[in-house]
C-alpha positions as CSV (number, residue, x, y, z in Angstrom):
1,M,84.2,105.2,125.4
2,R,84.1,108.1,127.9
3,R,81.3,110.6,128.3
4,T,82.1,114.2,129.4
5,A,80.0,117.3,129.8
6,S,81.2,120.5,128.2
7,E,79.2,123.8,128.4
8,G,75.9,122.0,128.7
9,S,76.6,119.5,125.9
10,I,77.7,115.9,126.1
11,V,80.9,114.9,124.2
12,L,81.7,111.3,123.7
13,K,85.4,110.5,123.6
14,M,86.5,107.3,122.0
15,P,89.9,105.8,122.9
16,S,92.4,105.8,120.1
17,L,93.4,102.5,118.4
18,A,96.9,102.8,119.8
19,T,95.4,103.0,123.3
20,V,93.2,100.0,122.9
21,L,96.0,97.9,121.4
22,S,98.3,98.9,124.2
23,A,95.7,97.8,126.8
24,E,95.3,94.5,125.0
25,V,99.1,93.8,124.9
26,R,99.4,94.5,128.7
27,T,97.3,91.4,129.4
28,V,99.4,88.3,130.1
29,A,97.0,86.0,128.3
30,V,97.1,88.1,125.1
31,R,100.9,88.2,125.1
32,R,100.9,84.5,125.5
33,A,98.4,84.1,122.6
34,L,100.4,86.5,120.4
35,L,103.6,84.5,121.1
36,A,101.8,81.3,120.2
37,E,100.6,82.8,116.9
38,F,104.0,84.1,116.1
39,L,105.8,80.8,116.8
40,G,103.1,78.7,115.2
41,T,103.1,80.6,112.0
42,L,106.9,80.7,111.9
43,L,107.1,76.9,112.2
44,L,104.2,76.4,109.7
45,V,105.9,78.4,107.1
46,F,109.3,76.8,107.8
47,F,107.9,73.2,107.3
48,T,105.4,73.9,104.6
49,A,107.6,76.0,102.3
50,G,110.5,73.8,103.3
51,A,108.7,70.7,101.9
52,V,108.2,72.5,98.6
53,V,111.9,73.6,98.5
54,V,113.2,70.2,99.4
55,T,111.2,68.2,96.8
56,A,111.7,70.7,94.0
57,G,115.0,72.5,94.6
58,M,117.0,69.7,96.3
59,L,115.4,66.5,94.8
60,G,114.7,68.2,91.5
61,E,111.2,66.8,91.2
62,R,108.5,68.4,89.1
63,L,104.9,68.6,90.4
64,S,104.3,64.9,90.2
65,S,101.6,63.1,92.1
66,S,104.1,61.9,94.7
67,R,105.6,65.4,95.2
68,L,102.1,66.9,95.5
69,L,101.2,64.2,98.1
70,A,104.3,64.8,100.1
71,A,103.8,68.6,100.2
72,S,100.2,68.3,101.0
73,I,100.7,65.9,103.8
74,T,103.5,68.0,105.2
75,H,101.2,71.1,105.3
76,G,98.4,69.1,106.9
77,L,100.5,67.5,109.5
78,A,102.3,70.7,110.4
79,F,99.1,72.7,110.8
80,G,97.3,70.0,112.7
81,L,100.2,69.4,115.1
82,L,100.8,73.1,115.7
83,V,97.1,73.6,116.4
84,F,97.3,70.8,118.9
85,A,100.3,72.3,120.6
86,L,99.3,75.9,120.6
87,G,95.5,75.9,120.5
88,G,95.2,76.2,124.2
89,S,97.1,79.5,124.2
90,S,95.7,81.3,121.2
91,G,93.0,79.2,119.7
92,G,95.4,77.9,117.1
93,H,94.6,80.2,114.2
94,L,98.1,80.6,112.5
95,N,96.3,82.0,109.5
96,P,94.6,85.4,108.8
97,V,91.7,83.5,107.2
98,L,90.7,82.0,110.5
99,T,91.3,85.1,112.5
100,F,89.1,87.1,110.1
101,A,86.3,84.6,110.4
102,V,86.5,84.6,114.2
103,V,86.4,88.5,114.3
104,L,83.4,88.5,111.9
105,T,81.5,86.0,114.1
106,R,82.2,88.2,117.1
107,R,84.2,85.6,119.0
108,M,87.2,88.1,119.0
109,T,87.5,91.8,119.1
110,F,88.8,93.7,116.1
111,T,91.8,95.0,118.0
112,R,92.9,91.6,119.1
113,G,92.3,90.2,115.6
114,L,94.6,93.0,114.4
115,L,97.3,91.9,116.9
116,Y,96.9,88.3,115.7
117,L,97.4,89.4,112.1
118,V,100.6,91.2,112.9
119,A,102.0,88.3,114.9
120,Q,101.1,85.9,112.0
121,L,102.8,88.1,109.4
122,V,105.9,88.6,111.4
123,G,106.1,84.9,112.2
124,A,105.7,84.0,108.5
125,V,108.5,86.4,107.5
126,V,110.8,85.1,110.2
127,G,110.0,81.5,109.2
128,A,110.8,82.1,105.6
129,V,114.1,83.9,106.5
130,L,115.1,81.0,108.7
131,L,114.3,78.6,105.9
132,K,116.4,80.6,103.5
133,L,119.4,80.6,105.9
134,V,119.4,76.8,106.3
135,L,119.2,76.0,102.6
136,P,122.3,74.8,100.8
137,A,123.9,77.2,98.3
138,G,122.5,76.9,94.9
139,V,119.0,75.9,95.9
140,S,116.6,78.3,94.2
141,V,112.9,77.7,94.0
142,A,111.8,81.0,95.3
143,L,111.2,79.6,98.8
144,G,108.0,77.8,97.7
145,V,106.2,81.0,96.7
146,P,102.8,79.9,95.3
147,A,102.1,80.3,91.7
148,L,99.0,80.0,89.4
149,G,98.9,76.8,87.3
150,P,99.5,77.0,83.5
151,K,96.5,78.6,81.7
152,V,94.7,79.2,85.1
153,S,93.2,82.7,85.0
154,W,93.1,84.9,88.1
155,E,89.3,84.6,88.1
156,A,89.5,80.9,88.4
157,A,92.3,81.1,91.0
158,L,90.1,83.5,93.1
159,V,87.3,80.9,93.1
160,V,89.6,78.1,94.1
161,E,91.2,80.1,96.9
162,G,87.8,81.3,98.1
163,A,86.4,77.8,98.1
164,L,89.4,76.5,100.0
165,A,89.3,79.3,102.6
166,F,85.5,78.9,103.0
167,S,86.0,75.2,103.7
168,L,88.8,75.7,106.1
169,A,87.0,78.5,108.0
170,A,83.8,76.4,108.3
171,V,85.7,73.4,109.6
172,F,87.6,75.6,112.1
173,M,84.4,77.2,113.5
174,A,82.7,73.8,113.7
175,S,85.6,72.3,115.5
176,V,86.4,75.0,118.1
177,G,86.5,73.5,121.6
178,K,86.6,69.9,120.3
179,G,89.4,67.5,120.8
180,S,89.2,66.4,117.2
181,A,90.0,70.0,115.9
182,P,93.7,69.4,115.1
183,V,92.9,66.3,113.2
184,V,90.1,67.7,111.1
185,L,91.9,70.9,110.4
186,G,95.0,69.0,109.3
187,L,92.9,66.8,107.0
188,M,91.1,69.8,105.5
189,T,94.4,71.5,104.9
190,T,95.7,68.3,103.2
191,L,92.6,68.0,101.0
192,G,92.8,71.7,100.0
193,R,96.5,71.4,99.0
194,L,95.9,68.2,97.1
195,F,93.1,69.8,95.1
196,G,94.3,73.3,94.7
197,T,98.1,73.3,94.4
198,A,98.2,72.7,90.6
199,L,95.4,75.3,90.1
200,S,96.1,78.3,92.4
201,G,99.1,77.3,94.4
202,A,96.8,76.7,97.4
203,P,98.8,78.3,100.2
204,M,95.4,78.5,102.0
205,N,97.1,81.2,104.2
206,P,97.8,84.8,103.2
207,A,100.5,85.1,105.9
208,L,102.4,82.1,104.4
209,A,102.1,83.6,100.9
210,F,103.3,87.0,102.2
211,G,106.2,85.6,104.2
212,V,107.8,83.7,101.4
213,A,107.1,86.4,98.8
214,L,108.7,89.1,100.9
215,T,111.8,87.0,101.6
216,A,112.1,85.8,98.0
217,G,111.2,89.1,96.5
218,V,108.5,87.5,94.2
219,W,105.2,89.3,94.3
220,T,103.4,87.8,91.2
221,S,99.7,87.5,91.8
222,Q,100.1,88.1,95.6
223,W,96.7,89.8,95.8
224,V,95.0,86.6,94.7
225,W,96.1,84.9,97.9
226,W,94.6,87.7,100.0
227,V,91.4,88.6,98.2
228,G,90.2,85.1,97.4
229,P,90.8,83.6,100.9
230,L,89.4,86.6,102.8
231,L,86.2,86.6,100.7
232,G,85.8,82.9,101.3
233,S,86.4,83.4,105.0
234,A,83.9,86.2,105.2
235,L,81.2,84.1,103.4
236,A,81.8,81.2,105.8
237,A,81.5,83.6,108.8
238,L,78.3,85.2,107.6
239,L,76.7,81.9,106.8
240,W,77.8,80.5,110.2
241,R,76.2,83.5,112.0
242,S,73.0,83.1,110.1
243,W,72.8,79.4,111.0
244,L,73.1,80.1,114.7
245,S,69.5,80.3,115.6
246,E,68.4,80.6,119.2
247,G,68.5,76.8,119.7
248,E,71.9,76.5,118.0
249,A,73.3,79.4,119.9
250,G,72.3,77.7,123.2
251,R,74.3,74.7,122.3
252,H,77.4,76.8,121.7
253,R,77.2,79.1,124.8
254,G,79.5,76.9,126.8
255,M,82.0,76.6,123.9
256,P,85.5,78.0,124.6
257,R,86.4,81.2,122.8
258,A,88.2,80.9,119.5
259,D,91.1,82.9,120.8
260,G,92.1,80.4,123.4
261,G,90.4,82.3,126.2
262,S,87.4,81.2,128.4
């Protein structure tokens, strides 16, 4: 913000969004973080959607308990390992749900959060495209696009998605700066997939849902995997901020930032 004087009056000039974004991107640390979010989300979509495609399209399995377990463990392992590998560069979000929570709790600026979102969405699309390119001819399961379970209403799906996002965001905020973060985030993701896949599809990640939907051209109920998770994330962030009393805030002052910075 810049203050200027004009004919005896004071005029406040706010920098444009493009100017602020350009300034952010010029920072080496931010470019490194964005690359980490792009690559991490790309690989997360590639492995997660790939597990769905392999078990359904190539092995021909229905949503049995064993297939559900395989897909859930794959998602949890992929997320946990990628957070471990890339968390030092970007904070290891790889998910708009987590970035939204971090912005709302003021651990990250809005502009940087917007850049993270773009990197995640582009990474998700590229990951889905790469998965489509490596699949054998004739395999068609819509690239693992999530779907509501039989007789599951959109209202119920919103509640499920909101609860899963709330839990994931709460675990993420509680684990920032701890060596156990990749493990607990992987376990929370696995738990969410085990519970929610048959109900709401449980992508637990709007970028993942967007990437496979855009590549496969299937947009059914896409809004559910944005509205539900973002509402759950917002609730987790607001409750987290309200819990941070003076004493609690003091314990967290030395905590690394959730964007991988210091």
